[in-house]
N, CA, C and O atoms as a printed pandas DataFrame, in Angstrom:
     atom_number atom_name residue_name chain_id  residue_number  x_coord  y_coord  z_coord
0              1         N          MET        A               1  110.222  111.769   13.808
1              2        CA          MET        A               1  110.192  113.108   14.369
2              3         C          MET        A               1  110.685  113.046   15.808
3              4         O          MET        A               1  110.261  112.185   16.579
4              5         N          GLU        A               2  111.575  113.952   16.164
5              6        CA          GLU        A               2  112.107  113.984   17.524
6              7         C          GLU        A               2  111.151  114.711   18.450
7              8         O          GLU        A               2  110.480  115.663   18.052
8              9         N          MET        A               3  111.099  114.248   19.694
9             10        CA          MET        A               3  110.273  114.916   20.697
10            11         C          MET        A               3  111.070  116.089   21.260
11            12         O          MET        A               3  112.163  115.908   21.796
12            13         N          GLU        A               4  110.524  117.267   21.135
13            14        CA          GLU        A               4  111.193  118.450   21.669
14            15         C          GLU        A               4  110.675  118.725   23.063
15            16         O          GLU        A               4  109.482  118.584   23.334
16            17         N          SER        A               5  111.566  119.113   23.937
17            18        CA          SER        A               5  111.179  119.470   25.293
18            19         C          SER        A               5  110.625  120.890   25.268
19            20         O          SER        A               5  111.323  121.837   24.907
20            21         N          LYS        A               6  109.352  121.021   25.659
21            22        CA          LYS        A               6  108.724  122.343   25.659
22            23         C          LYS        A               6  108.753  122.902   27.064
23            24         O          LYS        A               6  108.384  122.230   28.027
24            25         N          LEU        A               7  109.197  124.138   27.167
25            26        CA          LEU        A               7  109.278  124.809   28.454
26            27         C          LEU        A               7  108.044  125.677   28.621
27            28         O          LEU        A               7  107.773  126.556   27.802
28            29         N          ARG        A               8  107.296  125.422   29.693
29            30        CA          ARG        A               8  106.095  126.203   29.958
30            31         C          ARG        A               8  106.490  127.552   30.539
31            32         O          ARG        A               8  107.510  127.681   31.216
32            33         N          LEU        A               9  105.666  128.549   30.264
33            34        CA          LEU        A               9  105.931  129.898   30.752
34            35         C          LEU        A               9  105.953  129.930   32.273
35            36         O          LEU        A               9  106.783  130.621   32.863
36            37         N          ALA        A              10  105.062  129.199   32.909
37            38        CA          ALA        A              10  105.018  129.150   34.373
38            39         C          ALA        A              10  106.313  128.560   34.936
39            40         O          ALA        A              10  106.765  128.980   36.001
40            41         N          ASP        A              11  106.914  127.598   34.242
41            42        CA          ASP        A              11  108.175  127.003   34.698
42            43         C          ASP        A              11  109.302  128.036   34.690
43            44         O          ASP        A              11  110.177  128.015   35.556
44            45         N          VAL        A              12  109.276  128.926   33.725
45            46        CA          VAL        A              12  110.288  129.981   33.652
46            47         C          VAL        A              12  110.121  130.937   34.825
47            48         O          VAL        A              12  111.105  131.325   35.454
48            49         N          PHE        A              13  108.875  131.322   35.125
49            50        CA          PHE        A              13  108.621  132.260   36.208
50            51         C          PHE        A              13  108.983  131.684   37.563
51            52         O          PHE        A              13  109.431  132.419   38.443
52            53         N          VAL        A              14  108.800  130.395   37.750
53            54        CA          VAL        A              14  109.105  129.763   39.031
54            55         C          VAL        A              14  110.605  129.841   39.333
55            56         O          VAL        A              14  111.004  129.861   40.497
56            57         N          SER        A              15  111.423  129.883   38.299
57            58        CA          SER        A              15  112.874  129.919   38.503
58            59         C          SER        A              15  113.373  131.305   38.923
59            60         O          SER        A              15  114.542  131.450   39.281
60            61         N          ILE        A              16  112.509  132.324   38.888
61            62        CA          ILE        A              16  112.905  133.682   39.275
62            63         C          ILE        A              16  113.000  133.758   40.795
63            64         O          ILE        A              16  112.087  133.337   41.505
64            65         N          THR        A              17  114.108  134.296   41.284
65            66        CA          THR        A              17  114.244  134.466   42.729
66            67         C          THR        A              17  113.545  135.747   43.162
67            68         O          THR        A              17  113.565  136.751   42.450
68            69         N          ASP        A              18  112.933  135.699   44.326
69            70        CA          ASP        A              18  112.163  136.823   44.845
70            71         C          ASP        A              18  113.037  137.647   45.782
71            72         O          ASP        A              18  113.388  137.173   46.863
72            73         N          PRO        A              19  113.402  138.881   45.391
73            74        CA          PRO        A              19  114.298  139.701   46.215
74            75         C          PRO        A              19  113.592  140.422   47.365
75            76         O          PRO        A              19  114.246  141.097   48.160
76            77         N          ARG        A              20  112.273  140.290   47.462
77            78        CA          ARG        A              20  111.519  141.019   48.485
78            79         C          ARG        A              20  111.688  140.383   49.860
79            80         O          ARG        A              20  112.058  139.214   49.971
80            81         N          GLN        A              21  111.417  141.150   50.893
81            82        CA          GLN        A              21  111.485  140.659   52.265
82            83         C          GLN        A              21  110.303  139.730   52.526
83            84         O          GLN        A              21  109.157  140.079   52.244
84            85         N          ALA        A              22  110.586  138.561   53.061
85            86        CA          ALA        A              22  109.555  137.538   53.234
86            87         C          ALA        A              22  108.401  138.002   54.118
87            88         O          ALA        A              22  107.253  137.649   53.847
88            89         N          GLY        A              23  108.662  138.767   55.144
89            90        CA          GLY        A              23  107.611  139.211   56.050
90            91         C          GLY        A              23  106.750  140.329   55.500
91            92         O          GLY        A              23  105.679  140.615   56.036
92            93         N          GLN        A              24  107.212  140.964   54.434
93            94        CA          GLN        A              24  106.508  142.114   53.866
94            95         C          GLN        A              24  105.730  141.774   52.597
95            96         O          GLN        A              24  105.120  142.656   51.992
96            97         N          VAL        A              25  105.746  140.515   52.193
97            98        CA          VAL        A              25  105.147  140.098   50.925
98            99         C          VAL        A              25  103.685  139.698   51.126
99           100         O          VAL        A              25  103.368  138.875   51.985
100          101         N          GLU        A              26  102.798  140.293   50.322
101          102        CA          GLU        A              26  101.384  139.934   50.370
102          103         C          GLU        A              26  100.968  139.071   49.188
103          104         O          GLU        A              26  100.010  138.305   49.289
104          105         N          HIS        A              27  101.681  139.187   48.061
105          106        CA          HIS        A              27  101.318  138.452   46.851
106          107         C          HIS        A              27  102.522  137.665   46.345
107          108         O          HIS        A              27  103.666  138.094   46.490
108          109         N          ASP        A              28  102.246  136.511   45.750
109          110        CA          ASP        A              28  103.280  135.654   45.198
110          111         C          ASP        A              28  103.903  136.324   43.963
111          112         O          ASP        A              28  103.184  136.864   43.122
112          113         N          LEU        A              29  105.228  136.288   43.857
113          114        CA          LEU        A              29  105.936  136.926   42.746
114          115         C          LEU        A              29  105.505  136.348   41.405
115          116         O          LEU        A              29  105.331  137.098   40.444
116          117         N          VAL        A              30  105.329  135.035   41.319
117          118        CA          VAL        A              30  104.927  134.404   40.057
118          119         C          VAL        A              30  103.562  134.926   39.623
119          120         O          VAL        A              30  103.351  135.187   38.439
120          121         N          GLU        A              31  102.636  135.082   40.561
121          122        CA          GLU        A              31  101.311  135.609   40.223
122          123         C          GLU        A              31  101.421  137.032   39.682
123          124         O          GLU        A              31  100.748  137.373   38.710
124          125         N          LEU        A              32  102.254  137.861   40.293
125          126        CA          LEU        A              32  102.431  139.237   39.826
126          127         C          LEU        A              32  103.017  139.283   38.413
127          128         O          LEU        A              32  102.584  140.082   37.584
128          129         N          VAL        A              33  103.989  138.433   38.148
129          130        CA          VAL        A              33  104.621  138.415   36.829
130          131         C          VAL        A              33  103.632  137.930   35.770
131          132         O          VAL        A              33  103.597  138.477   34.668
132          133         N          VAL        A              34  102.836  136.921   36.085
133          134        CA          VAL        A              34  101.838  136.404   35.147
134          135         C          VAL        A              34  100.804  137.487   34.827
135          136         O          VAL        A              34  100.437  137.667   33.666
136          137         N          VAL        A              35  100.341  138.197   35.834
137          138        CA          VAL        A              35   99.381  139.282   35.606
138          139         C          VAL        A              35   99.997  140.369   34.724
139          140         O          VAL        A              35   99.331  140.883   33.825
140          141         N          ALA        A              36  101.245  140.719   34.968
141          142        CA          ALA        A              36  101.917  141.749   34.178
142          143         C          ALA        A              36  102.077  141.316   32.717
143          144         O          ALA        A              36  101.854  142.115   31.807
144          145         N          VAL        A              37  102.452  140.086   32.493
145          146        CA          VAL        A              37  102.614  139.583   31.111
146          147         C          VAL        A              37  101.267  139.552   30.409
147          148         O          VAL        A              37  101.169  139.936   29.243
148          149         N          ASN        A              38  100.222  139.099   31.104
149          150        CA          ASN        A              38   98.888  139.065   30.500
150          151         C          ASN        A              38   98.410  140.472   30.157
151          152         O          ASN        A              38   97.756  140.663   29.132
152          153         N          ALA        A              39   98.720  141.449   30.985
153          154        CA          ALA        A              39   98.332  142.824   30.712
154          155         C          ALA        A              39   99.008  143.334   29.440
155          156         O          ALA        A              39   98.408  144.090   28.676
156          157         N          LEU        A              40  100.235  142.928   29.218
157          158        CA          LEU        A              40  100.941  143.348   28.004
158          159         C          LEU        A              40  100.372  142.687   26.753
159          160         O          LEU        A              40  100.401  143.272   25.670
160          161         N          LEU        A              41   99.860  141.483   26.901
161          162        CA          LEU        A              41   99.345  140.740   25.741
162          163         C          LEU        A              41   97.948  141.180   25.330
163          164         O          LEU        A              41   97.530  140.930   24.200
164          165         N          VAL        A              42   97.230  141.823   26.220
165          166        CA          VAL        A              42   95.846  142.204   25.913
166          167         C          VAL        A              42   95.791  143.431   25.070
167          168         O          VAL        A              42   94.704  143.891   24.719
């Protein structure tokens, strides 16, 4: 059996670039995306 490379969901989110202004950001983009995805799954 071949070992398949599994991509974690968090690894996908980390690759997203954050278009927001650095000085105006209060929350991490990855955290916001994870919360949004979890809300859809519930």
